[in-house]
N, C-alpha and C positions, 0 to 999 in steps of 0.2 A: 573517507574519500569515496565519492560516488563513482560507480563503474557503469559504463555504457554497455548495453546489450546490443551487439551488432549481428546482422545476418552473416553467417560464415560462408566462405567460399565452399561450394559443394562439387565443383567440377569446372574444368577449364572453359567449356562452351556454355555454361549456365550463368546468365547475368541477371535473371529475374526469377521471381517465384511468388507464391501466395502464402501469407501468414494465415494458415488455415484456422488455428485455434490456440488459445492460451491454455496451458495445463495448470497454471496457477493464477490466482486472482490478484487484482490490484491491492497493494498493501500487505500481501502475505509475505511471510519470511520464507526464503528459499535458501537451500544449501548449495554450495559449489558442486557442480556435476549433476544436480537434480534436473530432470527434464522440465523445461518451462514453456516451450511452444512447439507447434507442429509447422513445418515448412513443406509446402508442396511445390515441386518443380515439374517441368515437362516429363522428367524421367523417373521421379521417385517421390516418396513421402518420408520425411525425416523428422525425428524428435530432436530438438536442439537443447543441449544442456546449459545450465547457468554457468557463467564464467567465474562467479564468486558467490560468497554468502552475503545476504543482505535482504532488505525489504524492497519488494518489487514495485516499480512504478511503470505502468503500461503507457507507452506513447503512441502506439499504432494499434488500432482495433483489429479484431479477428476478421478473416475473410477480406483482407486488403492486399492488393498487389504491391510487392516491395522489390527493391533492388538489392543485390548482394553488396554487403558492406554498409547498408543503411542501419541507422540506430532505431531500434524498435521499442526499447525500454531502458530503464536505469535501475541500478541496485544501490540503495542508500545503506550505509553501514548501520547495524543495529545499535551501536554505541551512540550515534548521533541522536537517534530517536529516544533512547533511554535518557540521555542528558537533557533533551528538550522536555521530556516528561517530568524529570526530577526538578528542573527549574520551575516548571509550572506548579508542581506540588509544593515547592518551597515558598511560593508567594502566599502571604497571609490572606485568609478569607476576609471578605468585608464584614464589618461588625453587623450583628443581627439587632434590629430594632425591636425592643420589647414594647409591646402595646398591650394595654389592658382594656378589656371590653367593659362597658358600663354594666353595673350590677342592677338587676331588677329589684324593685322594692321588697319582694318576698325573700329574695336571696340575701339582701342587706339585713333583713330582720333575723334570719337564721344565723348569719355570721355574727351579728351583735350578741346573740345569746350564747 
């Protein structure tokens, strides 16, 4: 199941902030509790932890103004990606065409002897 990464509430009077930077890259595996992005508000700079373990999909670029509660990314379960990879690996490869290059007269002579 995909988990949304939302900007957490950091104070009663704070309603907006800036997603300053991502600490993990798009497609990286992150562990629950691992710091994944930096949130800058009028009053502080915070590192926000991952709500779950999974593969990170970034939806909002760094240095973007955001609102508290906004979804900024998603975490796909690792099992889903492993299943997709194994399905792809299970597909048979297309047959390889064997082609023979024509032999030059001197090579034909050597092969014949």
